[in-house]
N, C-alpha and C positions, 0 to 999 in steps of 0.2 A: 238447478238455477234456471231462470228464464233469460234467454239471450234475445235482445231486441231484434226485430226485423226491420229492414229498410225496403221500401217499396220500389221495385224496378218498373212495374207496369200495373195496369188495372188488375191483372190476375196473378202476378208473380211477385213474391217478396224474397229477400235474401237475408239469412242470419248475419248480423253485423260483425260477428267474430267467426272466422273460419280457420281451418288448419291447412297450412301450405306444405307441399312436399317437394319443393325445388331442391335439387342436389341430394335428395335421399336416394340411395341406390335401390333398384327394384326389389332386391332380395331383403332389404330392411324396411321397405315401405309398408308391407302388410302389418308388421308388428307395431310400427309407429301409428298407423291409422287406427288400428284396433285400440291402442291405448288412448288415442284422442277421442274416439267414439265412446269408450268407457268413461272418460272424463266428462263427457257431456257435449262435445262438439257435434253439430249437425250440419256442417258445411265443410266440404273437402274441396281443395283447389289443386288441380294437376294440369298437365299439358302433354301433348304428344312428344315434344322435344325433351321432356324430362325422362322419358323412357321408363316410367314407373306406373303407367296406367294399369297394367296387369296386377301389380301389388295392391293398388288402391281397390281394384275390383274384388280381389280375394278378401280384403278386409270388409268391404261392404257386404259380401255374401256371408262371411263368418259372423258378422255382428248380430244377425238375427233380427235386425231392425227393418221395418218395412221401407222399401225403396222410396216411397213418397215422403218419408220423414227425414231423409238426408238430402241436402242440397249439394249437387255435384257439378263442378265446373271443369271444363277442359278447353284447350286452345288449339287453333289451327296455325301450323308453322308456315312461314312465307313460301317455302319450297312447294307447298301444295295450294298456292293461291290461284293457279290456272283453273278455269271453269270446270274442266273435265276431271280435275284432281280433288276438288273440295269434297264431293260426296263420298268417294272412296276413303279419303282421310278421316272423315267423320265416322263412317261405318267401322273403320278399323279401331278408332277410339272407343266406340260403343261396344265392339266385340271384346276388346281388352278389359274394359270396365265391367263387362257382364251386365249391361243394362240396355233397355230399349230406347232410352232418351237421355239427354242431358238437361239439367236445369238451366245451364248457362254455357254458351259457346262463344269464345272470343277470337278475334283476329289477333295473333300474338304480337306481331310487330308490323308496322305499316310498310317499311322498306319502300319509300316513295320513288326511289330511283328505278324500280322495276315497273312502276305504273300498273300494278295488278290488284291493289287492295280494294278498289271499287268493284271490280268484277267478282272478287272473292266475297265481298260483303253481300252482293246480290244473290250469290249462291247460298250463303248462310241464311239469308232471309227466306229463301225457298224451303230450306230444311225446317225453318220455324213454322212455315205454313203447313208443312207435312207432319208436324208433330214430333220430329226427331229431336228438336230442342225446344225448350219452353221460352227462353229469352236469348237475345243476341247482344253482344257488346264488343268492345275493342280493348287493346292494351297498348300502352306506350304511344298513344296518339297525342300530338300537339294541338292547340286550338286551331291552327291553320289547316291541319290535316282533317280534323273533325269537321270544320266548316266545309271543306271540299267534299268530304264524304256525304254530308247532309245535303248540300246543294245539288250534288249529282245523282243522288238516289231518293231524296225526299224522306229518308228514314233516319231518325236520330238513334245512335247506340244507347242502350239502357244504362251502360256502365263503361267507365274507362279505368282499367287497372294500371297503375303507374307506380314508379318508385317514389316513395314519400316517407319522410321521417322528420324529426325536429330540425335537422340541419338542411333539409331539402324539402321545403314546404310548398313550392310551386303555386304561389298565390294567384297568379294570372290564370293558370290552368284551372284551378279550383273555382275561380270566379266565373270562368267560361262554363264550367259544368253546371254551376248554380243557375246561370242565366238560361241554359238550354235544357234543364231538367235531367242532366246526366249524373248518375251516382259516381262518387269518387271511391275507388278501392285502392288500398295501399299494399304493395308488396315491399319486402324488406322494411317493415314498419319500425323495426328496432335498429335500422342501419347496420345490420349484422353485428350488433352488440357494441358498435363503436361509440355510441352516445351514452351507454349505461353507467360509465364512471364520471360523467360530466356534471358540473353544476349548471342549473339548479336542480337537476333531476335527482341527484343523490340526497340532497337536503329535503326535497319534497317527499321522497320515499321514506326517509326516516321519520318525518312528521306524521305520516299516515300509517307507519308500521307495515309497509308493503315493499316489494322489490322495485328497483329502478325500471325493470321491464314492465311491470304493472302500471307504473306511473306513465310511461310513454304510451302504452296501449290505451290507457284511460284517456289520455290527451287526445288520441285519435278518435275515440268513441265520442267524446264531448264535442268534437268538430263535425260529427255526423259521418265520419269515414268508415267504410267497411275495411276490416283488417284481417290479414291471413298470416299470423306469426307461425314460424316453423321451429320445431325442436324434435330431437329423438330421445330426450331425457324425460322420463315419466313425470318427475316433479315439476319440471318447467312447462311441460305440456299442460298440466293441470293448473299451474299458477297463471299461465298466460290467458286462461279463460276466466279466472277468478277476478273479475274487474268491476263487479257491480255492488260490492259492499262498501265502497268509498267513493267520494266525488272530489275532484279538484276544484278549488275556489277560482273565481275569475282572475284573481291576482296570480295564482299559480299557473293557470293556463297562459296568461300574458307573459310570464317569465319564460315559459317554454317556447311560446311564439317568437320571442326575441332571439332565440337561438338560430333562426334561419340564416344560412350562409349564402343565399342566392341560388338561382337556377344552376343546375349542374350541366357541364358539358359531357360528362361521362355517360355513354350509352344513350344519348338523345336519339330520337327516331331518325333524325336527318343524317346521322353518322352511318346508318345502315343502308347504303345506297346500292350495294351489289349483292 
């Protein structure tokens, strides 16, 4: 199947559907990523704090697919935001992943109380200039923190990876992204399964002869969001990518849009002050 690409910059695009490995133990990650690659995924999302970059790297090597044909994302944890720590942390990720470069590198959490994310961003931009990463972005940033980062450095992140699902749609943040040319990427796009038994998702799934998870992921796709569903079950890994043989109607999209429960307090960036 052909997975649509979303443009991050003049020279870099990202597959709109990727495979996430959050909470997959390192010893199980290789098999899961191998299964995902066999199913057709060409976008893998990991992070230093996940402690499974080595497993991802082993799967990349064993796949036999050229490195340039797989989009790889990792993330810099706030403990390494000091200027002297950014480059060693990036090099460690590269070593564990067995690659000379990352397609995308993100600041994982802003942790504004530390006052370090601007300096870390500047160091990540240097790594981009050196070719160690192809594009740079952030994760879990609010509009206010994005504005601060842009105003103080003059460089807009290519992407902001945030928690996003039918009950947590973050419309103000997405509007800010659209205004500033920032791509929205959703982690936990299925709300860790909590929305899959809900109406109207189950009714829409029955109407299309697909799974509730496919309905939710298709809803993300039609909003132009990059999604990184996670599973260790081969059947679900495959079905989570099988999103392009059906389309939700405007009315069906609107029904899911109406599920939004408002912005969450849970794990907002401002709660991570220390």
